[in-house]
N, CA, C and O of each residue as an XYZ file, in Angstrom:
584
protein
N       0.855     -1.177      0.000
C       0.000      0.000      0.000
C       0.900      1.238      0.000
O       1.696      1.437      0.917
N       0.767      2.044     -1.011
C       1.604      3.224     -1.153
C       1.234      4.283     -0.108
O       0.059      4.513      0.176
N       2.270      4.923      0.457
C       2.033      5.997      1.416
C       1.966      5.539      2.862
O       1.947      6.365      3.775
N       1.930      4.214      3.081
C       1.881      3.699      4.442
C       3.237      3.083      4.766
O       3.695      2.173      4.075
N       3.869      3.578      5.807
C       5.193      3.097      6.180
C       5.079      1.776      6.920
O       4.216      1.604      7.782
N       5.950      0.853      6.578
C       5.982     -0.421      7.284
C       6.606     -0.187      8.657
O       7.282      0.820      8.866
N       6.382     -1.117      9.602
C       7.026     -0.972     10.919
C       8.549     -0.940     10.807
O       9.211     -0.260     11.591
N       9.103     -1.658      9.854
C      10.555     -1.667      9.673
C      11.030     -0.306      9.189
O      12.033      0.219      9.674
N      10.307      0.264      8.231
C      10.663      1.589      7.725
C      10.526      2.632      8.830
O      11.381      3.506      8.975
N       9.464      2.540      9.598
C       9.257      3.491     10.699
C      10.387      3.381     11.709
O      10.854      4.395     12.229
N      10.825      2.181     11.987
C      11.927      1.969     12.936
C      13.225      2.570     12.384
O      13.978      3.210     13.118
N      13.482      2.360     11.081
C      14.678      2.911     10.437
C      14.679      4.438     10.547
O      15.676      5.038     10.948
N      13.562      5.054     10.191
C      13.458      6.515     10.244
C      13.655      7.008     11.672
O      14.342      8.004     11.895
N      13.053      6.313     12.645
C      13.213      6.714     14.049
C      14.672      6.625     14.475
O      15.170      7.518     15.161
N      15.356      5.571     14.081
C      16.774      5.414     14.439
C      17.629      6.495     13.783
O      18.495      7.083     14.430
N      17.388      6.754     12.513
C      18.157      7.774     11.799
C      17.942      9.145     12.448
O      18.882      9.929     12.582
N      16.707      9.426     12.847
C      16.409     10.720     13.464
C      17.111     10.900     14.810
O      17.306     12.032     15.254
N      17.494      9.793     15.470
C      18.210      9.932     16.742
C      19.592     10.533     16.538
O      20.240     10.942     17.501
N      20.050     10.589     15.282
C      21.355     11.195     15.003
C      21.331     12.719     15.108
O      22.378     13.341     15.287
N      20.147     13.325     14.998
C      20.061     14.787     15.052
C      20.557     15.275     16.419
O      20.107     14.815     17.468
N      21.496     16.218     16.366
C      22.084     16.768     17.576
C      23.255     15.964     18.107
O      23.862     16.343     19.109
N      23.583     14.857     17.451
C      24.663     13.983     17.902
C      25.942     14.217     17.111
O      25.903     14.657     15.962
N      27.075     13.919     17.737
C      28.370     13.991     17.051
C      28.580     12.682     16.308
O      28.448     11.595     16.871
N      28.907     12.815     15.039
C      29.111     11.644     14.188
C      30.386     11.801     13.373
O      30.930     12.897     13.235
N      30.850     10.672     12.837
C      31.867     10.672     11.807
C      31.198     10.131     10.557
O      30.491      9.124     10.598
N      31.432     10.817      9.444
C      30.830     10.414      8.171
C      31.952     10.084      7.197
O      32.886     10.862      7.008
N      31.838      8.929      6.593
C      32.785      8.498      5.569
C      32.046      8.499      4.238
O      30.933      7.981      4.137
N      32.672      9.084      3.218
C      32.018      9.154      1.912
C      32.622      8.116      0.971
O      33.708      7.589      1.212
N      31.899      7.840     -0.093
C      32.387      6.887     -1.091
C      33.596      7.440     -1.847
O      34.290      6.692     -2.536
N      33.853      8.749     -1.721
C      35.034      9.366     -2.333
C      36.246      9.303     -1.405
O      37.318      9.799     -1.751
N      36.081      8.695     -0.232
C      37.198      8.567      0.697
C      37.366      9.735      1.643
O      38.355      9.780      2.374
N      36.442     10.682      1.662
C      36.521     11.833      2.572
C      35.963     11.427      3.935
O      35.117     10.538      4.031
N      36.449     12.095      4.993
C      35.993     11.823      6.351
C      35.678     13.140      7.049
O      36.475     14.078      7.019
N      34.508     13.198      7.677
C      34.089     14.400      8.397
C      33.632     14.013      9.801
O      33.136     12.909     10.029
N      33.808     14.936     10.724
C      33.256     14.789     12.070
C      32.509     16.072     12.378
O      33.004     17.169     12.118
N      31.305     15.928     12.939
C      30.525     17.100     13.316
C      29.216     16.684     13.948
O      28.946     15.497     14.129
N      28.404     17.677     14.283
C      27.084     17.424     14.868
C      26.034     17.466     13.771
O      26.010     18.387     12.955
N      25.176     16.469     13.757
C      24.112     16.419     12.758
C      23.069     17.463     13.137
O      22.410     17.349     14.171
N      22.925     18.481     12.290
C      21.930     19.512     12.578
C      20.654     19.290     11.767
O      19.591     19.795     12.126
N      20.762     18.536     10.677
C      19.578     18.193      9.878
C      19.920     16.979      9.034
O      21.086     16.707      8.748
N      18.880     16.252      8.640
C      19.085     15.116      7.759
C      17.800     14.775      7.044
O      16.703     15.106      7.492
N      17.964     14.105      5.924
C      16.819     13.586      5.182
C      16.885     12.070      5.302
O      17.762     11.451      4.698
N      15.970     11.444      6.076
C      16.048     10.005      6.287
C      15.862      9.190      5.005
O      16.317      8.049      4.924
N      15.203      9.765      4.018
C      14.981      9.031      2.773
C      16.237      8.969      1.916
O      16.508      7.947      1.285
N      17.011     10.060      1.888
C      18.196     10.104      1.026
C      19.495     10.005      1.813
O      20.561      9.826      1.224
N      19.421     10.120      3.129
C      20.563     10.153      4.035
C      21.467     11.355      3.790
O      22.634     11.339      4.181
N      20.941     12.399      3.147
C      21.685     13.647      3.033
C      21.785     14.247      4.435
O      20.786     14.363      5.144
N      23.002     14.624      4.821
C      23.275     15.111      6.173
C      23.762     16.542      6.156
O      24.477     16.952      5.242
N      23.381     17.295      7.159
C      23.939     18.622      7.391
C      24.679     18.539      8.720
O      24.087     18.274      9.766
N      25.992     18.773      8.654
C      26.818     18.759      9.858
C      27.182     20.180     10.238
O      27.601     20.969      9.391
N      27.023     20.505     11.509
C      27.476     21.806     11.993
C      28.765     21.605     12.772
O      29.028     20.522     13.294
N      29.569     22.669     12.846
C      30.869     22.597     13.512
C      31.638     21.370     13.046
O      32.111     20.566     13.848
N      31.747     21.250     11.740
C      32.337     20.058     11.124
C      33.834     20.222     10.908
O      34.344     21.329     10.734
N      34.515     19.091     10.924
C      35.942     19.049     10.643
C      36.160     18.051      9.515
O      35.689     16.915      9.573
N      36.881     18.490      8.491
C      37.340     17.578      7.446
C      38.556     16.890      8.041
O      39.608     17.511      8.189
N      38.426     15.623      8.381
C      39.480     14.922      9.103
C      40.728     14.688      8.255
O      41.815     14.495      8.799
N      40.585     14.703      6.946
C      41.739     14.485      6.081
C      42.562     15.757      5.896
O      43.787     15.697      5.792
N      41.896     16.895      5.856
C      42.587     18.170      5.640
C      42.785     18.955      6.933
O      43.479     19.971      6.951
N      42.157     18.466      8.033
C      42.199     19.155      9.319
C      41.729     20.603      9.177
O      42.357     21.535      9.680
N      40.599     20.760      8.474
C      39.991     22.072      8.251
C      38.608     22.064      8.899
O      37.850     21.103      8.767
N      38.296     23.152      9.599
C      36.983     23.274     10.243
C      36.041     24.082      9.370
O      36.440     25.051      8.725
N      34.772     23.660      9.364
C      33.718     24.357      8.631
C      32.531     24.551      9.561
O      32.186     23.642     10.316
N      31.898     25.726      9.520
C      30.714     25.916     10.359
C      29.554     25.023      9.922
O      28.722     24.633     10.742
N      29.501     24.699      8.616
C      28.405     23.893      8.092
C      28.878     23.100      6.881
O      29.551     23.638      6.003
N      28.525     21.825      6.839
C      28.849     20.968      5.704
C      27.598     20.189      5.345
O      26.954     19.604      6.217
N      27.249     20.179      4.058
C      26.141     19.364      3.566
C      26.751     18.209      2.778
O      27.530     18.423      1.849
N      26.391     16.985      3.157
C      26.922     15.799      2.499
C      25.772     15.079      1.813
O      24.835     14.613      2.462
N      25.856     14.995      0.501
C      24.819     14.343     -0.278
C      24.727     12.873      0.119
O      25.737     12.174      0.207
N      23.521     12.428      0.352
C      23.304     11.057      0.797
C      23.835     10.003     -0.158
O      24.205      8.911      0.274
N      23.879     10.312     -1.453
C      24.359      9.315     -2.411
C      25.857      9.053     -2.253
O      26.363      8.041     -2.739
N      26.569      9.957     -1.578
C      27.999      9.741     -1.377
C      28.331      9.250      0.028
O      29.499      9.012      0.335
N      27.331      9.095      0.882
C      27.576      8.624      2.246
C      27.771      7.109      2.220
O      26.900      6.366      1.766
N      28.934      6.662      2.718
C      29.134      5.217      2.802
C      28.974      4.713      4.234
O      28.531      3.585      4.450
N      29.334      5.549      5.217
C      29.172      5.165      6.618
C      28.891      6.388      7.470
O      29.402      7.478      7.211
N      28.070      6.189      8.488
C      27.853      7.207      9.517
C      28.074      6.506     10.847
O      27.381      5.544     11.179
N      29.042      6.997     11.600
C      29.376      6.393     12.882
C      29.047      7.371     14.001
O      29.468      8.528     13.970
N      28.305      6.908     14.972
C      27.980      7.736     16.121
C      29.225      7.865     16.979
O      29.822      6.860     17.367
N      29.619      9.087     17.277
C      30.860      9.343     18.006
C      30.627      9.518     19.501
O      31.537      9.924     20.223
N      29.416      9.215     19.976
C      29.113      9.324     21.401
C      28.113      8.242     21.765
O      27.475      7.663     20.886
N      27.974      7.970     23.027
C      27.045      6.938     23.481
C      25.623      7.479     23.527
O      25.391      8.633     23.890
N      24.680      6.627     23.155
C      23.272      6.986     23.285
C      22.846      6.833     24.741
O      23.342      5.963     25.457
N      21.956      7.654     25.150
C      21.377      7.583     26.490
C      20.487      6.345     26.542
O      19.665      6.147     25.646
N      20.630      5.510     27.568
C      19.872      4.264     27.680
C      18.516      4.524     28.342
O      18.365      4.386     29.556
N      17.544      4.899     27.526
C      16.214      5.201     28.047
C      15.517      3.955     28.591
O      14.733      4.045     29.536
N      15.798      2.792     27.999
C      15.168      1.559     28.485
C      15.562      1.301     29.944
O      14.722      0.930     30.763
N      16.831      1.498     30.255
C      17.310      1.301     31.620
C      16.661      2.307     32.577
O      16.291      1.957     33.698
N      16.527      3.558     32.126
C      15.856      4.565     32.949
C      14.392      4.187     33.161
O      13.866      4.354     34.262
N      13.735      3.684     32.133
C      12.332      3.266     32.255
C      12.195      2.142     33.285
O      11.247      2.122     34.070
N      13.145      1.214     33.274
C      13.114      0.123     34.254
C      13.275      0.658     35.666
O      12.628      0.172     36.594
N      14.123      1.647     35.831
C      14.299      2.247     37.153
C      13.023      2.978     37.577
O      12.577      2.844     38.717
N      12.442      3.743     36.666
C      11.205      4.454     36.991
C      10.085      3.485     37.360
O       9.252      3.787     38.215
N      10.066      2.321     36.714
C       9.043      1.304     36.991
C       9.092      0.860     38.455
O       8.062      0.504     39.027
N      10.271      0.879     39.058
C      10.401      0.500     40.470
C       9.681      1.489     41.381
O       9.143      1.110     42.421
N       9.677      2.753     40.985
C       9.039      3.800     41.783
C       7.577      4.011     41.402
O       6.768      4.453     42.218
N       7.252      3.691     40.153
C       5.889      3.876     39.639
C       5.428      2.569     38.982
O       5.324      2.502     37.757
N       5.149      1.527     39.783
C       4.783      0.226     39.210
C       3.565      0.308     38.289
O       2.553      0.930     38.613
N       3.698     -0.339     37.138
C       2.627     -0.425     36.121
C       2.145      0.948     35.631
O       1.042      1.067     35.098
N       2.979      1.982     35.815
C       2.595      3.326     35.381
C       3.594      3.888     34.367
O       3.502      5.058     33.995
N       4.553      3.060     33.914
C       5.615      3.521     33.026
C       5.491      2.828     31.678
O       5.374      1.605     31.601
N       5.519      3.628     30.618
C       5.499      3.097     29.254
C       6.664      3.714     28.494
O       6.814      4.935     28.452
N       7.489      2.855     27.891
C       8.628      3.329     27.099
C       8.297      3.160     25.624
O       8.067      2.043     25.159
N       8.272      4.265     24.889
C       8.042      4.248     23.443
C       9.408      4.266     22.771
O      10.053      5.310     22.672
N       9.839      3.088     22.307
C      11.170      2.937     21.748
C      11.351      3.728     20.460
O      12.431      4.261     20.204
N      10.302      3.805     19.650
C      10.398      4.522     18.380
C      10.524      6.026     18.620
O      11.379      6.678     18.022
N       9.688      6.574     19.480
C       9.726      8.013     19.773
C      10.854      8.361     20.751
O      11.188      9.533     20.923
N      11.440      7.340     21.390
C      12.486      7.525     22.396
C      12.008      8.454     23.517
O      12.646      9.451     23.856
N      10.853      8.075     24.072
C      10.275      8.843     25.169
C       9.653      7.868     26.173
O       9.110      6.828     25.800
N       9.747      8.229     27.442
C       9.126      7.462     28.521
C       7.932      8.267     29.011
O       8.042      9.473     29.231
N       6.795      7.606     29.181
C       5.601      8.262     29.709
C       5.311      7.651     31.076
O       5.160      6.436     31.205
N       5.234      8.502     32.090
C       4.971      8.063     33.456
C       3.600      8.570     33.869
O       3.307      9.760     33.755
N       2.772      7.667     34.346
C       1.421      7.995     34.839
C       0.572      8.687     33.779
O      -0.374      9.401     34.109
N       0.903      8.479     32.522
C       0.121      9.046     31.425
C       0.247     10.550     31.271
O      -0.365     11.126     30.372
N       1.027     11.204     32.128
C       1.096     12.672     32.071
C       2.500     13.255     31.976
O       2.676     14.380     31.510
N       3.496     12.499     32.413
C       4.866     13.014     32.435
C       5.668     12.314     31.337
O       5.754     11.086     31.301
N       6.250     13.112     30.447
C       7.074     12.562     29.374
C       8.531     12.891     29.653
O       8.873     14.023     29.996
N       9.393     11.873     29.500
C      10.820     12.013     29.762
C      11.592     11.557     28.536
O      11.307     10.509     27.955
N      12.575     12.362     28.153
C      13.465     11.995     27.054
C      14.897     12.012     27.529
O      15.162     12.108     28.727
N      15.812     11.921     26.600
C      17.236     11.901     26.932
C      17.676     13.155     27.681
O      18.599     13.105     28.494
N      17.017     14.276     27.407
C      17.414     15.545     28.019
C      16.584     15.904     29.242
O      16.664     17.031     29.732
N      15.782     14.958     29.745
C      14.991     15.213     30.938
C      13.507     15.302     30.641
O      13.017     14.749     29.656
N      12.799     16.014     31.516
C      11.344     16.139     31.407
C      11.003     16.928     30.148
O      11.484     18.042     29.944
N      10.169     16.330     29.317
C       9.696     16.988     28.104
C       8.356     17.666     28.372
O       8.072     18.752     27.867
N       7.545     16.992     29.180
C       6.195     17.483     29.434
C       5.745     16.989     30.799
O       6.050     15.865     31.196
N       5.018     17.841     31.514
C       4.453     17.438     32.792
C       4.945     18.304     33.941
O       6.082     18.775     33.947
N       4.062     18.500     34.912
C       4.387     19.276     36.109
C       3.761     18.590     37.310
O       2.987     17.643     37.171
N       4.107     19.080     38.481
C       3.506     18.546     39.701
C       4.414     17.568     40.413
O       5.567     17.376     40.026
N       3.885     16.949     41.462
C       4.692     16.066     42.305
C       5.282     14.860     41.554
O       6.428     14.484     41.798
N       4.519     14.265     40.659
C       5.045     13.113     39.909
C       6.193     13.565     39.017
O       7.226     12.899     38.945
N       6.017     14.688     38.340
C       7.078     15.198     37.469
C       8.333     15.523     38.274
O       9.446     15.270     37.814
N       8.161     16.078     39.463
C       9.327     16.402     40.302
C      10.051     15.136     40.749
O      11.281     15.108     40.790
N       9.298     14.090     41.082
C       9.917     12.824     41.484
C      10.640     12.194     40.292
O      11.746     11.674     40.439
N      10.019     12.239     39.119
C      10.650     11.711     37.907
C      11.936     12.475     37.610
O      12.951     11.871     37.262
N      11.897     13.800     37.747
C      13.083     14.625     37.515
C      14.211     14.211     38.472
O      15.366     14.098     38.063
N      13.871     13.990     39.728
C      14.855     13.584     40.731
C      15.475     12.233     40.368
O      16.691     12.068     40.463
N      14.664     11.282     39.959
C      15.162      9.955     39.568
C      16.020     10.073     38.317
O      17.069      9.436     38.222
N      15.581     10.887     37.355
C      16.350     11.105     36.127
C      17.729     11.687     36.454
O      18.738     11.207     35.937
N      17.781     12.709     37.301
C      19.049     13.350     37.642
C      19.978     12.393     38.385
O      21.187     12.392     38.151
N      19.420     11.580     39.277
C      20.224     10.578     39.985
C      20.781      9.558     38.991
O      21.954      9.193     39.066
N      19.952      9.106     38.075
C      20.369      8.151     37.050
C      21.483      8.755     36.184
O      22.474      8.090     35.885
N      21.312     10.001     35.793
C      22.312     10.686     34.964
C      23.661     10.779     35.673
O      24.705     10.555     35.060
N      23.639     11.107     36.956
C      24.887     11.161     37.746
C      25.564      9.792     37.778
O      26.784      9.696     37.647
N      24.788      8.760     37.948
C      25.351      7.405     38.034
C      25.994      6.970     36.721
O      27.106      6.442     36.720
N      25.302      7.190     35.603
C      25.842      6.724     34.314
C      26.975      7.590     33.809
O      27.790      7.135     33.007
N      27.040      8.841     34.268
C      28.133      9.706     33.821
C      29.348      9.618     34.754
O      30.388     10.228     34.508
N      29.185      8.849     35.817
C      30.301      8.677     36.739
C      30.507      9.845     37.671
O      31.542      9.930     38.332
N      29.539     10.757     37.742
C      29.716     11.941     38.587
C      28.748     11.955     39.629
O      28.735     12.876     40.447
């Protein structure tokens, strides 16, 4: 059926979108290598826009680089992803049967009202949100070693 994304395609697009805001290394089919933060991308063509990019072969910095998806041979994530599944499991201990982790959207929903992402509380206020924030901050300290 045209126009309807399969679950596999939806998963691919969701994974590719997690690269936005992340530091990556990009290798092109022409043998060029870049490192920078993905500021935009087209999941269909894999065309990438890198900000604060470095051409690793020439050791030249560019504020912005656009890499055509047809020349992208590899994209390597240069940092660790935040483990939201592990955070969801921890939240489940404090809020039994009230935690739902949406793997595709990369968001945790607590008590149907508080949304948590890699950067903390996305939506929600009140006592539950404050408790979730406290658990999130404790978890962040533990995984970052601080």
